[in-house]
N, C-alpha and C positions, 0 to 999 in steps of 0.2 A: 631736703628743702623743697624739691619739686613735689614730693609725696604729700607734704603738709599742705601745699597749695591746692592739690587735687582734692584732698579730704575736705578742705574748707569750701571749695566750690560745690562739691557734692552735698555737704551739710546745708549750705545756703539754698541749694535747689530743693532739697527735701523740706526745709522749713517753709519755703514759699508755697509748697503744696498744701499745707495745713492752713485752714482759715483762722483769722484772728477772732477769738471769742470775746466779745465785750461782756462785762459784768451785767448779769440780770439785775433788775431793780425789784426789790421785795419790800413791801410795807404792810402794816396792819390796816386792813380794810374795814373790819368791823368786829364787834364783840356783842354777843347775845347771851343773855342769861338762859341757861338750859334747865337747871334745877337748883333748889336750895334745901339744905338740911340743918340740923341743929348746930353743927360745927363748921359748916362750909357749904360748898356747892360745886356746880359745874358750869363753866361758860364755854360757848362755842366761839373760838377765835378764828377769824378768817384772814388769812394772809393772801395778798395778791402778788403774783409774779408777772413781771413784764419782760419780754425778750426784745432787746433793742437790735438784735442781729438780723442779717439778711437771710437767715436760714432757720429752720426749726431746731430748737434745743430739746434734746431728750435727756432726762435725768432719772436716776434710780431712787432719788429721795433727797431730803434736805435735813439739816440740823437747824435748831432754833434756840435762841436764848432771849426770853422776853422779860424785861425789867420795867418796873413802875417807879416813878419818882414820888416820894412822900412830900408833905408840905414843908419839911425842913431842908429839902434839896438832896436828901439821901436816896440812893437807888436801892430798891428792894427787888430781890430775885423772885419774880412771880412764877416762872416756869421755864423749863428747858427740856429738850428731847430731840427725837429723830423721827421723821416720817419716812417710812420705807414703802414707797409705792411709785410705780412708773408715772412720770410726769412728762407731758409733751406740751411745749409752749410754741405755737406757730410764730413765724417771723413777724415782728412788729405787733404782736398780740399779747393778751394777758390771760392768765388762768388763776382761778381761786382755789385755795387749799384750806379746808376746814379742819380745825384741831379741837377736839373736846379736851378741856383743861380743868382739872380738879383744883380747888383752892380751899384754904381754911380762912376763916374770918381773922384769925390771929395773924396770918401771913400777909393779908392785904388790907388790914384795918387802917393803916396810915394812908394808903392810896385812896381808900373810900372816904376818909376824912378830908382829903384834898378835893375830892369830887364834891362833897357836901359844902366845904368852905369856899372854894373857888369856882365851883361849877365845872371843873376840868381836872385832869391829871396828865402828866407827860409820861411817855413810854419810849423805850428804845428796843429794837429787835435786831439781832445779828445772828450769823451762822454761816453755814457752807451749803452750796448746792452741788450734789454729786452728778456732774454732767457726764453723760456716756457718749453722746454723739453731737457734733462731728468729731470731737476729741475727748478722751477720757481724762478728766481732772476735776478737782474741787475748786469751786469759785466762791470766794468770800462775798458776803453782802452785809450791809448795815443801813438802818433807817431809824429816824426818830420822829415823833409827832405828838399830838395831843388828842386825848379822848374826852368828849363832852357827852352829856345826856342825849344830844341830838346825833351823835356819831363821832367819827374820827376825822381829825383835820391834819 
């Protein structure tokens, strides 16, 4: 019984040594058409990462899943993938990550129809950030917004 109490005190002391890591905020900051072809094209998708913590976050990469909403309210899987690059986000600051994303007209036709009909379409982005420092763990993120010809809201 005494041994369990000692183990619990040691575990609590060790847990207090590790800082609490708040979830970074990640959202779609911009989309820019890069190139067009006969069956599709490439857009540069810019994700913005905000670190709400009181210390720098170091990550080895992130995963992303970007969906677009069609005019009927159905979600279309636009793209997903993984960025494997060292990311450092200073305390209370933001960093942008650019992703070149290939698309087909068939895959995004409904979302483009929404842009033409309503002047906007909704998106949602989610995934994991592979944090390496101050502690190693994957942190989930999720954000939703609206894309207009003037930019992202």
